[in-house]
DSSP file (Angstrom, degrees, kcal/mol; ACC not computed):
  #  RESIDUE AA STRUCTURE BP1 BP2  ACC     N-H-->O    O-->H-N    N-H-->O    O-->H-N    TCO  KAPPA ALPHA  PHI   PSI    X-CA   Y-CA   Z-CA
    1    1 A M     >        0   0    0      0, 0.0     4,-2.4     0, 0.0     5,-0.1   0.000 360.0 360.0 360.0 -40.7  -36.2   65.7   52.7
    2    2 A G  H  >  +     0   0    0      2,-0.2     4,-2.0     1,-0.2     5,-0.1   0.877 360.0  46.8 -72.7 -35.1  -37.9   63.3   50.2
    3    3 A I  H  > S+     0   0    0      2,-0.2     4,-2.3     1,-0.2    -1,-0.2   0.909 114.7  48.0 -70.0 -41.9  -40.5   65.7   48.9
    4    4 A V  H >> S+     0   0    0      2,-0.2     4,-2.3     1,-0.2     3,-0.5   0.976 112.0  50.9 -63.6 -51.4  -37.8   68.5   48.5
    5    5 A F  H 3X S+     0   0    0     -4,-2.4     4,-2.1     1,-0.3    -1,-0.2   0.890 110.5  48.1 -53.9 -46.7  -35.5   66.0   46.6
    6    6 A T  H 3X S+     0   0    0     -4,-2.0     4,-1.9     1,-0.2    -1,-0.3   0.810 110.3  51.8 -67.5 -29.7  -38.3   65.0   44.3
    7    7 A Q  H <X S+     0   0    0     -4,-2.3     4,-2.7    -3,-0.5    -1,-0.2   0.903 107.5  51.7 -70.2 -39.9  -39.1   68.6   43.6
    8    8 A Y  H  X S+     0   0    0     -4,-2.3     4,-2.6     1,-0.2    -2,-0.2   0.902 111.5  48.6 -66.4 -40.0  -35.3   69.3   42.7
    9    9 A V  H  X S+     0   0    0     -4,-2.1     4,-2.1     2,-0.2    -1,-0.2   0.940 113.4  46.3 -66.2 -45.4  -35.4   66.4   40.2
   10   10 A L  H  X>S+     0   0    0     -4,-1.9     4,-1.4     1,-0.2     5,-0.7   0.879 113.9  48.4 -64.8 -40.1  -38.6   67.6   38.6
   11   11 A A  H  <5S+     0   0    0     -4,-2.7     3,-0.3     1,-0.2    -1,-0.2   0.926 115.3  43.7 -61.1 -46.4  -37.4   71.2   38.4
   12   12 A A  H  <5S+     0   0    0     -4,-2.6    -2,-0.2     1,-0.2    -1,-0.2   0.810 115.4  49.2 -74.8 -25.6  -34.1   70.2   36.9
   13   13 A A  H ><5S-     0   0    0     -4,-2.1     3,-0.6    -5,-0.2    -1,-0.2   0.767  89.2-154.3 -77.8 -27.1  -35.7   67.7   34.5
   14   14 A Q  T 3<5S-     0   0    0     -4,-1.4    -3,-0.1    -3,-0.3     3,-0.1   0.915  71.7 -48.8  46.7  59.7  -38.3   70.2   33.3
   15   15 A N  T 3 <S+     0   0    0     -5,-0.7     2,-0.7     1,-0.2    -1,-0.2   0.708 104.6 133.9  63.8  25.8  -40.9   67.5   32.4
   16   16 A S    <>  -     0   0    0     -3,-0.6     4,-2.0    -6,-0.2    -1,-0.2  -0.927  41.4-163.2 -99.9 105.4  -38.3   65.4   30.4
   17   17 A L  H  > S+     0   0    0     -2,-0.7     4,-2.4     1,-0.2     5,-0.2   0.872  87.1  54.4 -59.3 -42.4  -38.5   61.9   31.2
   18   18 A L  H  > S+     0   0    0      2,-0.2     4,-1.8     1,-0.2    -1,-0.2   0.887 111.5  45.1 -49.1 -49.9  -35.2   61.1   29.8
   19   19 A L  H  > S+     0   0    0     -6,-0.2     4,-2.6     1,-0.2    -1,-0.2   0.847 110.9  53.3 -69.9 -31.2  -33.5   63.7   31.9
   20   20 A A  H  X S+     0   0    0     -4,-2.0     4,-3.4     2,-0.2     5,-0.2   0.931 108.5  51.0 -67.9 -43.6  -35.3   62.7   35.0
   21   21 A L  H  X S+     0   0    0     -4,-2.4     4,-2.3     2,-0.2    -2,-0.2   0.888 110.1  49.3 -65.2 -36.0  -34.2   59.1   34.5
   22   22 A V  H  X S+     0   0    0     -4,-1.8     4,-2.0     2,-0.2    -1,-0.2   0.918 112.4  47.1 -69.8 -41.4  -30.6   60.2   34.1
   23   23 A L  H  X S+     0   0    0     -4,-2.6     4,-2.6     2,-0.2     5,-0.3   0.931 112.8  50.5 -65.8 -39.8  -30.7   62.3   37.2
   24   24 A T  H  X S+     0   0    0     -4,-3.4     4,-2.4     1,-0.2    -2,-0.2   0.917 111.1  48.8 -61.4 -39.2  -32.4   59.5   39.1
   25   25 A M  H  X S+     0   0    0     -4,-2.3     4,-1.6    -5,-0.2    -1,-0.2   0.855 113.3  44.8 -64.6 -39.3  -29.8   57.1   38.0
   26   26 A V  H  X S+     0   0    0     -4,-2.0     4,-2.2     2,-0.2    -2,-0.2   0.965 117.6  44.9 -69.0 -54.1  -26.9   59.3   39.0
   27   27 A A  H  X S+     0   0    0     -4,-2.6     4,-3.2     1,-0.2     5,-0.3   0.830 112.2  51.9 -67.6 -34.5  -28.4   60.2   42.3
   28   28 A G  H  X S+     0   0    0     -4,-2.4     4,-1.4    -5,-0.3    -1,-0.2   0.893 110.9  48.2 -60.8 -42.6  -29.4   56.5   43.0
   29   29 A I  H  X S+     0   0    0     -4,-1.6     4,-0.8     2,-0.2    -2,-0.2   0.898 115.0  44.9 -74.3 -39.5  -25.9   55.4   42.3
   30   30 A I  H >< S+     0   0    0     -4,-2.2     3,-0.8     1,-0.2    -2,-0.2   0.941 115.2  46.3 -69.7 -44.4  -24.3   58.1   44.6
   31   31 A L  H 3< S+     0   0    0     -4,-3.2    -1,-0.2     1,-0.2    -2,-0.2   0.766 113.7  51.4 -73.9 -15.5  -26.8   57.6   47.5
   32   32 A G  H >< S+     0   0    0     -4,-1.4     3,-2.1    -5,-0.3    -1,-0.2   0.635  78.1 118.4 -88.6 -13.2  -26.4   53.9   47.3
   33   33 A M  T << S+     0   0    0     -3,-0.8    41,-0.1    -4,-0.8    40,-0.1  -0.298  84.6  11.0 -58.6 130.6  -22.6   53.8   47.4
   34   34 A G  T 3  S+     0   0    0     39,-0.4    -1,-0.3     1,-0.3    40,-0.1   0.528 107.4 105.9  81.8   5.2  -21.4   51.9   50.4
   35   35 A M  S <  S-     0   0    0     -3,-2.1    -1,-0.3    35,-0.1    46,-0.1  -0.885  74.7-108.1-115.5 149.5  -24.8   50.5   51.3
   36   36 A P     >  -     0   0    0      0, 0.0     4,-1.7     0, 0.0     5,-0.2  -0.208  42.9-100.3 -61.2 168.3  -26.2   47.1   51.0
   37   37 A T  H  > S+     0   0    0      1,-0.2     4,-2.9     2,-0.2     5,-0.2   0.895 116.7  54.1 -68.1 -40.1  -28.9   46.7   48.3
   38   38 A T  H  > S+     0   0    0      2,-0.2     4,-2.1     1,-0.2    -1,-0.2   0.926 111.7  41.2 -62.8 -48.7  -31.9   46.8   50.5
   39   39 A P  H  > S+     0   0    0      0, 0.0     4,-2.3     0, 0.0     5,-0.2   0.888 114.6  54.8 -65.1 -34.7  -31.2   50.2   52.3
   40   40 A A  H  X S+     0   0    0     -4,-1.7     4,-2.3     1,-0.2    -2,-0.2   0.963 110.0  46.3 -62.0 -44.1  -30.0   51.6   48.9
   41   41 A Y  H  X S+     0   0    0     -4,-2.9     4,-2.9     1,-0.2    -1,-0.2   0.877 111.8  51.0 -68.0 -37.5  -33.4   50.6   47.4
   42   42 A I  H  X S+     0   0    0     -4,-2.1     4,-2.1     2,-0.2    -1,-0.2   0.903 110.9  48.0 -63.5 -42.5  -35.3   52.1   50.4
   43   43 A V  H  X S+     0   0    0     -4,-2.3     4,-2.0     2,-0.2     5,-0.3   0.905 113.9  47.5 -64.3 -44.7  -33.5   55.4   50.0
   44   44 A M  H  X>S+     0   0    0     -4,-2.3     4,-2.8    -5,-0.2     5,-1.6   0.903 111.9  50.3 -68.0 -37.2  -34.2   55.5   46.2
   45   45 A V  H  <5S+     0   0    0     -4,-2.9    -1,-0.2     1,-0.2    -2,-0.2   0.924 113.5  45.0 -67.9 -38.0  -37.8   54.6   46.7
   46   46 A S  H  <5S+     0   0    0     -4,-2.1    -1,-0.2    -5,-0.2    -2,-0.2   0.815 128.6  23.4 -72.3 -28.6  -38.3   57.4   49.3
   47   47 A L  H  <5S+     0   0    0     -4,-2.0    -2,-0.2    -5,-0.1    -3,-0.2   0.750 130.9  25.5-111.3 -22.7  -36.4   60.1   47.4
   48   48 A L  T >X5S+     0   0    0     -4,-2.8     4,-0.9    -5,-0.3     3,-0.6   0.741 103.1  67.1-116.7 -32.1  -36.4   59.3   43.7
   49   49 A V  H >><S+     0   0    0     -5,-1.6     4,-2.7     1,-0.2     3,-0.6   0.882  92.0  62.8 -61.2 -41.5  -39.3   57.1   42.7
   50   50 A P  H 3> S+     0   0    0      0, 0.0     4,-2.2     0, 0.0    -1,-0.2   0.851 102.5  53.7 -53.3 -35.1  -42.0   59.7   43.4
   51   51 A A  H <> S+     0   0    0     -3,-0.6     4,-0.9     2,-0.2    -2,-0.2   0.869 108.2  47.0 -68.2 -32.8  -40.4   61.9   40.7
   52   52 A L  H <<>S+     0   0    0     -4,-0.9     5,-2.1    -3,-0.6     3,-0.4   0.915 111.1  52.7 -73.7 -45.9  -40.6   59.2   38.1
   53   53 A I  H ><5S+     0   0    0     -4,-2.7     3,-1.6     1,-0.3    -2,-0.2   0.901 106.7  52.4 -59.4 -40.0  -44.2   58.4   39.0
   54   54 A R  H 3<5S+     0   0    0     -4,-2.2    -1,-0.3     1,-0.2    -2,-0.2   0.809 103.8  58.3 -69.5 -23.2  -45.2   62.0   38.6
   55   55 A L  T 3<5S-     0   0    0     -4,-0.9    -1,-0.2    -3,-0.4    -2,-0.2   0.464 129.0 -95.3 -80.2  -0.6  -43.6   62.1   35.2
   56   56 A G  T < 5S+     0   0    0     -3,-1.6     2,-0.4    -4,-0.4    -3,-0.2   0.433  76.0 142.0 107.6  -3.7  -45.9   59.2   34.1
   57   57 A V      < -     0   0    0     -5,-2.1    -1,-0.3    -6,-0.1    60,-0.1  -0.621  56.9-111.6 -79.2 135.9  -43.8   56.2   34.7
   58   58 A V     >  -     0   0    0     -2,-0.4     4,-1.9    59,-0.2     3,-0.4  -0.289  25.8-114.9 -61.0 147.9  -45.9   53.3   36.0
   59   59 A A  H  > S+     0   0    0      1,-0.2     4,-2.7     2,-0.2     5,-0.3   0.915 110.7  50.4 -59.8 -49.1  -45.1   52.3   39.6
   60   60 A P  H  > S+     0   0    0      0, 0.0     4,-2.5     0, 0.0    -1,-0.2   0.916 112.3  48.1 -50.9 -42.4  -43.8   48.8   38.9
   61   61 A A  H  > S+     0   0    0     -3,-0.4     4,-2.3     2,-0.2    -2,-0.2   0.855 111.3  50.1 -67.0 -37.6  -41.4   50.1   36.3
   62   62 A A  H  X S+     0   0    0     -4,-1.9     4,-2.2     2,-0.2     5,-0.2   0.891 110.1  50.0 -68.5 -39.8  -40.2   52.9   38.5
   63   63 A H  H  X S+     0   0    0     -4,-2.7     4,-2.9    -5,-0.2     5,-0.3   0.935 111.9  47.7 -69.7 -41.9  -39.5   50.6   41.4
   64   64 A M  H  X S+     0   0    0     -4,-2.5     4,-2.9    -5,-0.3     5,-0.2   0.965 109.6  53.9 -60.9 -44.0  -37.5   48.2   39.2
   65   65 A F  H  X S+     0   0    0     -4,-2.3     4,-1.6     1,-0.2    -2,-0.2   0.906 112.4  43.6 -56.4 -40.6  -35.6   51.1   37.8
   66   66 A A  H  X S+     0   0    0     -4,-2.2     4,-1.0     2,-0.2    -1,-0.2   0.870 114.3  49.2 -74.7 -37.7  -34.8   52.1   41.5
   67   67 A F  H  X S+     0   0    0     -4,-2.9     4,-1.6    -5,-0.2    -2,-0.2   0.821 107.9  55.9 -75.4 -26.6  -33.9   48.4   42.5
   68   68 A Y  H  X S+     0   0    0     -4,-2.9     4,-1.9    -5,-0.3    -2,-0.2   0.944 112.6  39.9 -65.6 -44.3  -31.7   48.0   39.5
   69   69 A F  H  X S+     0   0    0     -4,-1.6     4,-1.2     1,-0.2    -1,-0.2   0.650 107.7  62.5 -83.4 -10.0  -29.6   51.0   40.3
   70   70 A A  H  < S+     0   0    0     -4,-1.0     4,-0.3     2,-0.2    -1,-0.2   0.862 111.6  38.3 -73.9 -38.1  -29.7   50.0   43.9
   71   71 A I  H >< S+     0   0    0     -4,-1.6     3,-1.1     1,-0.2     4,-0.4   0.867 113.0  57.2 -72.9 -36.3  -27.8   46.7   42.9
   72   72 A L  H >X S+     0   0    0     -4,-1.9     3,-1.1     1,-0.3     4,-0.8   0.807  96.7  64.0 -69.8 -31.2  -25.7   48.6   40.4
   73   73 A S  T 3< S+     0   0    0     -4,-1.2     7,-0.4     1,-0.2   -39,-0.4   0.765  94.0  62.0 -64.8 -22.0  -24.4   50.9   43.2
   74   74 A A  T <4 S+     0   0    0     -3,-1.1     8,-1.9    -4,-0.3     9,-0.6   0.765 111.3  35.4 -76.7 -21.6  -22.8   47.9   44.9
   75   75 A I  T <4 S+     0   0    0     -3,-1.1    -1,-0.2    -4,-0.4    -2,-0.2   0.445  94.9 102.8-108.8  -0.4  -20.4   47.3   41.9
   76   76 A T  S  X S-     0   0    0     -4,-0.8     4,-1.6    -3,-0.1     3,-0.5  -0.693  72.9 -98.0 -90.0 134.6  -19.8   50.9   40.8
   77   77 A P  T  4 S+     0   0    0      0, 0.0    -2,-0.1     0, 0.0   -44,-0.0  -0.262  94.6  49.7 -63.9 164.7  -16.5   52.4   41.8
   78   78 A P  T  4 S+     0   0    0      0, 0.0    20,-0.0     0, 0.0    -2,-0.0  -0.998 130.8  20.1 -83.8 -13.5  -15.1   54.2   44.0
   79   79 A V  T  4 S+     0   0    0     -3,-0.5    -5,-0.1    -6,-0.1    -6,-0.0   0.977  72.0 168.5 -79.1 -60.3  -16.7   52.1   46.8
   80   80 A A    >X  +     0   0    0     -4,-1.6     4,-1.3    -7,-0.4     3,-0.8   0.919   5.5 177.5  45.8  60.0  -17.7   48.9   45.1
   81   81 A L  H 3> S+     0   0    0     -8,-0.3     4,-1.9     1,-0.3     3,-0.3   0.875  76.3  56.6 -59.2 -34.6  -18.4   46.9   48.1
   82   82 A A  H 3> S+     0   0    0     -8,-1.9     4,-2.2     1,-0.2    -1,-0.3   0.787 100.7  59.6 -65.3 -28.7  -19.5   43.8   46.2
   83   83 A V  H <> S+     0   0    0     -3,-0.8     4,-2.5    -9,-0.6    -1,-0.2   0.875 105.9  47.4 -66.9 -40.2  -16.1   43.8   44.5
   84   84 A F  H  X S+     0   0    0     -4,-1.3     4,-1.3    -3,-0.3    -2,-0.2   0.845 111.8  51.0 -74.1 -32.5  -14.4   43.5   47.9
   85   85 A A  H  X S+     0   0    0     -4,-1.9     4,-2.0     2,-0.2    -2,-0.2   0.938 110.4  47.9 -64.4 -45.6  -16.8   40.7   48.9
   86   86 A A  H  X S+     0   0    0     -4,-2.2     4,-2.1     1,-0.2    -2,-0.2   0.885 109.9  52.6 -63.1 -42.7  -16.1   38.8   45.7
   87   87 A A  H  X>S+     0   0    0     -4,-2.5     5,-2.0     2,-0.2     4,-0.7   0.808 108.8  51.7 -65.6 -26.3  -12.3   39.2   46.1
   88   88 A G  H  <5S+     0   0    0     -4,-1.3     3,-0.3     3,-0.2    -2,-0.2   0.932 110.8  46.1 -65.8 -43.8  -12.6   37.8   49.6
   89   89 A L  H  <5S+     0   0    0     -4,-2.0    -2,-0.2     1,-0.2    -1,-0.2   0.820 117.7  43.7 -69.8 -34.8  -14.5   34.8   48.4
   90   90 A A  H  <5S-     0   0    0     -4,-2.1    -1,-0.2    -5,-0.2    -2,-0.2   0.565 107.3-129.6 -89.3  -7.7  -11.9   34.3   45.5
   91   91 A K  T  <5 +     0   0    0     -4,-0.7     2,-0.3    -3,-0.3    -3,-0.2   0.924  65.5 119.4  53.3  56.4   -9.0   35.0   47.9
   92   92 A I  S   <S-     0   0    0     -5,-2.0    -1,-0.2    -6,-0.1     2,-0.2  -0.914  73.5 -75.5-135.0 165.4   -7.4   37.5   45.7
   93   93 A G     >  -     0   0    0     -2,-0.3     4,-1.5     1,-0.1     3,-0.2  -0.410  31.8-146.0 -68.7 130.7   -6.5   41.1   46.1
   94   94 A A  H  > S+     0   0    0      1,-0.2     4,-2.4    -2,-0.2     5,-0.2   0.836  95.3  56.9 -62.5 -35.2   -9.4   43.5   45.9
   95   95 A L  H  > S+     0   0    0      1,-0.2     4,-1.2     2,-0.2    -1,-0.2   0.873 104.2  51.5 -67.6 -36.0   -7.5   46.3   44.4
   96   96 A G  H  4 S+     0   0    0     -3,-0.2    -1,-0.2     1,-0.2     4,-0.2   0.886 112.0  49.4 -59.2 -40.1   -6.3   44.2   41.5
   97   97 A L  H >< S+     0   0    0     -4,-1.5     3,-1.1     1,-0.2     6,-0.3   0.851 102.2  59.2 -72.2 -33.2   -9.9   43.2   40.9
   98   98 A R  H 3< S+     0   0    0     -4,-2.4    -1,-0.2     1,-0.3    -2,-0.2   0.837 105.8  50.3 -63.0 -32.0  -11.2   46.7   41.0
   99   99 A A  T 3< S+     0   0    0     -4,-1.2    -1,-0.3    -3,-0.2    -2,-0.2   0.466  87.8 117.1 -84.3  -0.3   -9.0   47.6   38.1
  100  100 A S  S X  S-     0   0    0     -3,-1.1     3,-1.2    -4,-0.2     4,-0.2  -0.291  76.7-123.0 -61.8 146.3  -10.2   44.6   36.1
  101  101 A P  G >  S+     0   0    0      0, 0.0     3,-2.8     0, 0.0     4,-0.2   0.851 107.3  75.4 -58.4 -31.5  -12.0   45.1   32.8
  102  102 A R  G >  S+     0   0    0      1,-0.3     3,-1.2     2,-0.2     4,-0.1   0.814  85.4  60.3 -51.7 -31.9  -14.8   43.2   34.5
  103  103 A C  G X  S+     0   0    0     -3,-1.2     3,-0.6    -6,-0.3    -1,-0.3   0.542  88.9  75.5 -75.2  -1.0  -15.8   46.2   36.6
  104  104 A G  G <  S+     0   0    0     -3,-2.8    -1,-0.2     1,-0.2    -2,-0.2   0.383  72.6  83.2 -86.2  -1.5  -16.4   48.0   33.3
  105  105 A S  G <> S+     0   0    0     -3,-1.2     4,-0.7    -4,-0.2    -1,-0.2   0.597  75.7  71.0 -78.5 -11.7  -19.6   46.2   32.8
  106  106 A G  T X4 S+     0   0    0     -3,-0.6     3,-0.9     2,-0.2     4,-0.4   0.975  92.0  52.2 -76.4 -55.4  -21.5   48.5   35.1
  107  107 A P  G >4 S+     0   0    0      0, 0.0     3,-1.6     0, 0.0     4,-0.2   0.884 109.1  47.8 -46.8 -49.8  -21.6   51.7   32.8
  108  108 A P  G >4 S+     0   0    0      0, 0.0     3,-1.2     0, 0.0     4,-0.3   0.802 103.5  65.9 -64.9 -24.5  -23.0   50.0   29.6
  109  109 A A  G X< S+     0   0    0     -3,-0.9     3,-0.6    -4,-0.7    -3,-0.1   0.559  79.8  83.0 -77.5  -3.6  -25.7   48.3   31.8
  110  110 A T  G <  S+     0   0    0     -3,-1.6     4,-0.3    -4,-0.4    -1,-0.2   0.642  80.8  59.4 -75.8 -12.1  -27.3   51.7   32.6
  111  111 A S  G <> S+     0   0    0     -3,-1.2     4,-0.8    -4,-0.2     3,-0.4   0.763  89.4  78.5 -89.1 -19.5  -29.4   51.9   29.4
  112  112 A C  H X> S+     0   0    0     -3,-0.6     3,-0.8    -4,-0.3     4,-0.5   0.906  94.3  39.8 -51.4 -54.2  -31.3   48.7   30.1
  113  113 A P  H 3> S+     0   0    0      0, 0.0     4,-1.3     0, 0.0     3,-0.4   0.711 101.0  73.4 -75.3 -16.7  -33.8   49.7   32.7
  114  114 A S  H 3> S+     0   0    0     -3,-0.4     4,-1.8    -4,-0.3     5,-0.2   0.866  91.9  60.7 -59.0 -34.3  -34.5   53.1   30.9
  115  115 A C  H <X S+     0   0    0     -4,-0.8     4,-1.8    -3,-0.8    -1,-0.2   0.864 101.2  50.8 -64.4 -42.1  -36.5   51.0   28.2
  116  116 A S  H  < S+     0   0    0     -4,-0.5    -1,-0.2    -3,-0.4    -2,-0.2   0.793 111.5  47.8 -77.1 -28.5  -38.9   49.7   30.7
  117  117 A C  H  < S+     0   0    0     -4,-1.3    -2,-0.2     2,-0.1    -1,-0.2   0.811 113.5  45.7 -80.1 -28.9  -39.7   53.3   32.0
  118  118 A T  H  < S+     0   0    0     -4,-1.8    -2,-0.2     1,-0.3    -3,-0.2   0.862 134.1  12.7 -83.4 -35.1  -40.2   54.9   28.7
  119  119 A R     <  +     0   0    0     -4,-1.8    -1,-0.3    -5,-0.2    -2,-0.1  -0.654  68.7 171.7-140.1  85.4  -42.3   52.2   27.2
  120  120 A P        +     0   0    0      0, 0.0    -1,-0.1     0, 0.0    -3,-0.1   0.714  61.3  64.3 -70.0 -26.7  -43.5   49.8   29.9
  121  121 A S  S    S-     0   0    0      1,-0.1     0, 0.0     2,-0.0     0, 0.0  -0.733  74.8-136.0-103.6 152.3  -45.9   47.9   27.8
  122  122 A P              0   0    0      0, 0.0    -1,-0.1     0, 0.0    -3,-0.0   0.530 360.0 360.0 -79.9  -0.9  -45.1   45.6   24.8
  123  123 A A              0   0    0      0, 0.0    -4,-0.0     0, 0.0    -2,-0.0   0.495 360.0 360.0 -74.5 360.0  -48.0   47.0   22.7
């Protein structure tokens, strides 16, 4: 399954690193929904990281990209497990918290890890 999924990402991206990063990001968030961070990261490493490495991203940057979106999948609606956990700790209703503008911080944060994959060294 992992090799086939990698081939699909590479075929869809057509050697475009930016498109591969977007595809990896979307697939990672979808695959990680409803999972804790560690299993989501393991799924992303086995399915998505090989495609990034084949396109020339250095391995540590590809793994940090996967780890970032494994964490981000926990706050991304519609599942947003971390939101429900935070609502329980705060003793407030989780549905009100999900509609909060604070949950909107996830989408703008998607551009940060792409920088380390496109230019991993400060030179």
